[in-house]
N, C-alpha and C positions, 0 to 999 in steps of 0.2 A: 151120179146126177146131183146138183145143187137142190136145195128145196126151192121152191117157189113160195116169196114173202110178200104178203100184201100191205103196202104201205098206207100208213094211217097219219093224217096230217098231224101238225103239232096244237093246233086248236080242237080238233077233234079228241084227241088224247088227253087234253088239259081237260075238257068239258065231260069227258066220261069219268076221269079218277076224280074229279071234282064233286059228280052226282054219286058216287058210290060213296064217299065219305058223308056228304050231306045224309044218304038213306040211313047213316048209323047215328045220325046226332052230332056231327060235327058243325060247328057253327059255320055260315055260306063263306065269310071271309075268310077263315081260316082254312076250310077245305079248299078254296082257290089258292091260299098260299103254297099249301101241302103239292096239290096239284103241277102248280106252276114249277116248283123243284123237281118232283119228280118226272114230269114230261122232260125237262131239262136234262135231266141223267141220261133218258133214252135218246135224245135228239144227238147229245154228245158221245151217243156210243156206249155208255156204262147199261149194257142191257140186262145185267144182272140186279141193277139197283135201281130199277124204275118202275114201270106199271108191273112187270114180273112179279114184284113185292106186293101189289095190291091185295091179292087173296090172304096173304098172309096178315096183312096190317088188319083188315076188316075181321079176320077171324080173330086178331089178339084183342080188338076193341070190343068185339062180341062178349070175349071170352072175359071182359072184365080188367084186362091187363093194363089197359090204358086209359089214360084220364082225357076225354073229347071235350071237355071245357078247362084247360089248367089255367092258373093264375100264375105264368110264368114271370119270375121276378129276379132284380137282383139281392142277393145275400148278404155277399161282403164286398166290400168297395174301397179302393185307393186310386191315385191319381193314374197309374198305368195300369191296373189290374181291376178285375172284377169276377166273382163268382156267382154264377147264376144257378137259380134253383127250378127246374124246369116243369115240377108238380107234376111229374110223370105225364106229361104230354107228349105228342108227336114228336120224335127226333127232329124233325124238318122246322116245326116252329121254333122248337128250342134254340136249335142252331142258328136259324135267321136272326132271332133275337139276339143272341151273343154274339153273333160276326157283327151287325149293325152296331153294337155296344163297343165291340172293340175297333171299328172304323172310327166311330166317335171319338173316341178315347185317344186313338192315335192322331189325331189330326191337333191336339194340343200336347198331350205327353210324348209324341215322337215314335213311341212303340206300345203297344196295349196286349197284355197276354189276359184272356177271358177264359175261363173254364166254367163246366158245365155239369153239373148232375142231375139225378132224378129225371133222364131223358129217355129216350128209345132210339133205335135203329134210325139213320139220318139220310141212307142213301150214300151216294159215293163221296169221299173225300174232297174230292176237285170243286164240288160244288159250293164250298164254303171258302177252300184258298183262293178261288178265283173272285169272291165278291171284291175284296178291295182293290183290284185291279183297277176298277171304274174310279179310284179315287185316290189311284196313283200312288198305290200301296204294295207291297210285298204281301202275300197271304201265305200261313203256315198253319194246317190243322192237323190234329191227330186224336184217335181215338180208341177207345175199347171195342174189341168189336163183340157182337152180340150171339155169341155162342163160341166154348172153347174146342177148338181143332187142332190144338198144335201143344207136344207135351215139351218139357224143358229138353234142352239137348242130351240125349243119351236115355232120356226116361220113357214112361209110358203113359202116365197120369195127364189126363187134358187139363193144364192149369193155364193155357195161355189161349189168346185167339189170334186173329190175322191181324189185329190191331194196326189199322193202315196210316199211312202219313201222306199228306199231300204239300207240296209247295208251287205257288204260282209268282213271276216274277214277270213283270212288265218290261217290252222292248218298245222301239219305235216304231218302224214301219215293218218290223218282222213279227210274228205271231209270238204271243207271250211264251215263257218256258213254263211249261204246266207237270209237273211230277205227282202222280197220282198213284200210288202203289201200295199194295200189302207186304206185311213184311212176310208171308209166305210166297211160294211159288206161284201160285193160284189162289184168287180170292174165293170163298166158300160159295159166294152167289153164283160161279161159274161151274162148279160142280152140279150146284142145283138146276141151270139152265141145260147142263149135258143130260141130266137125270130126265127133265122133260121131256127132251127131244130123242131121248133113246138113243144118245152118242155114247160113244166111249171117251175117256181121258187119257191124254198122253202121257207116257212114263215121266215119272218125275214131280207129279201132283201131288202125289198120293203114296202112303206106304200102309200095308197091313202090318198087324203086332208081331209078326215074326220077321219084319226086315223086308219084305218082298214087295215089288211095284204093285199098285192097287189101279185099276184102271177101268173098273168098271163104277161108275158114280152110285149107281143103284146099293153098292156095299158100301158105300161111304162110312158108314158108322160102324165098320170091321176094322177102321184104320185111323190115318191122321195126315193132316198136311204137312207137306215139308217146309222148312223155314229157307228163303233166298240165302244164298252164301253159306249153307250149313250153320256151324255154332254162330257164327256172327249175325245171322237172320232171327236166332233164336234171343241173342242179347239185343237187337234192335226192338224186337215183341217186346221184351220185357220193361225195357226202358220207356217205347211209348205208352204202355199200359201203367207204370209209374207216374208218368206227365198227365194224362188223362185219367187215370182211375183214382191210384191213392192219393194223388194232390187235392184232388176234390173231393175226396171223399166218397166215390162212387165206387160201383163194383169191379172188382178183379180177382184174379185166381178162382178159387173155390166157388168165391161170391156170382161169377158171371152165371146168368141163368140163359140156357139154350131157348132162343126164341122161335129156333125153328122148330120144335116139339112140344112147346109151353104157350097155351093161350090162354093163361089166368095169371101168372106169376109178374109182378113188377120187376123189371128189370135193375133199374138205377145205372142206366149206361151213362159214360163219363166222355166228355168230349173237350178239347182244348182249340181255341184258334187265337193266332196272334196276326196282329196288324202291324206293319212296319212301314212309317213315314217314308218314302225315297228322299223327300225334302228336308227332313231333318239331318241327312248324312251327305247330301250333294244338291248340285242343280240338277234339276230333274232333265232337264235336255240334256245335259251331259251324259246322266246316266242311262237315258233312251239311246242315245247313239254309242254310248260304249257295247250296250248289250246287244244292237244290231252289228257292231264291227265282229263281237265275238260269237255270235250265232253264225255269221257268214264265212267267217275263219274256220269253225268246226265243220259246217255243212261243206266249203271248198276245200277241204283238206286232203291231204292224199290218202286213197282207199284200198284195201288188199283186194287181190285178184278177186274177181267174181262178185264183189259188193259194188251195188249199182249205184247206192246212195247212202249217206250219211246221215242218219235223223236225228232230231233233237224231242227232248221230251214236250209233248203237248200236238205235235205236227200232225199224229194219225188222226186225233180226236178233233182236231182245228178242219180236215178235211172232210170227216164224216159229218162233223156239225152242220157244214157249208151245205153239203149234200142232203142230209136229214130235213134240214129246213126249207129246201126247196123242193124235194120228191117225196117229202114224209118218212115217218119211220119203219123200215122194215121188220114186219113181225111174222113169227113162225106159224104156223097151223095150231100147233100144240097149246101156244100161248093165247091164240085168240079163242080158242075150243074153252080155255079157263077161265078167260074174262066174259066168254058169252054164259058159260055157268054161272059164274059170280052175279051179272047181270039178273039172271033169270031168279037167283037168290033174293037179289035186294028190289027185284022190282024195278029196273032201270032199263032205258035204251040200252041194246047192244051197241058196242064201239063200233063195228063195221058189219056188211055184207051186203 
């Protein structure tokens, strides 16, 4: 029997998140900006990267691992690039700043590549890849994950993370193409949500150190995540880390701090956002029409027996977003209980009941 989930409106979700951050001395405007992005993650269906992470973020702030009043700034700059120093601020604030800088630069440079260092976990990759869409731009985001759960192909030492990548491409009448994926079969946030709910993982997500399938999320520390596509996923994780970590002088490899189990150490998380101005390459109307044609050709192409529909990246989140905006975000009891506990600790109003 499916678990009954309470629906929480976007407004209530944003208000609760903002009040939690304000309770630990995050300035009001910053708290609201973080809340907007975190709530949007839940509305989009990225349940492992939204309010689920709030207790963890608050613990790290209380532990002194995050700067609640950062002086986020551009450290290096040229016409089509910038390097942002996040001053150890919340990753959402750092990446909002970096993405807005990339969009601003791409308006004149055509393409802008902005890296960030001294940041923190910033939620799902699609939050930032989709921001350029409103400016008739393509967005490309990559990051070093906030904990290492992936060894080199054939190895056992945890030297790599899920290192996600997201690409958002606008269309015309059709929804934008939005690819948001970890370089592992499952993001670690999904493992954590499974553990909170007392659910098992499917085979293929993780493996133990003897090479056997690991399906109990509460034993996750006994194994590691599996890369997508075997050795190709390992290569992709490595390269994404090089572009978001090494290039930005951010943490990579052994320097990555496991923020799931460490509430006091600065992570120096690295991110990269690229904004591509479509009008620098071709007429915008023609591009959008071409995208619509391609999307419809793919969707209406011949299907294998038993396949009811050919889907494109972002379709699922598009439907989920529309439903959650209308009905509220569904939240399991285990998550609501954790948020109620947090509310008690912070002496703020509970999110619901």
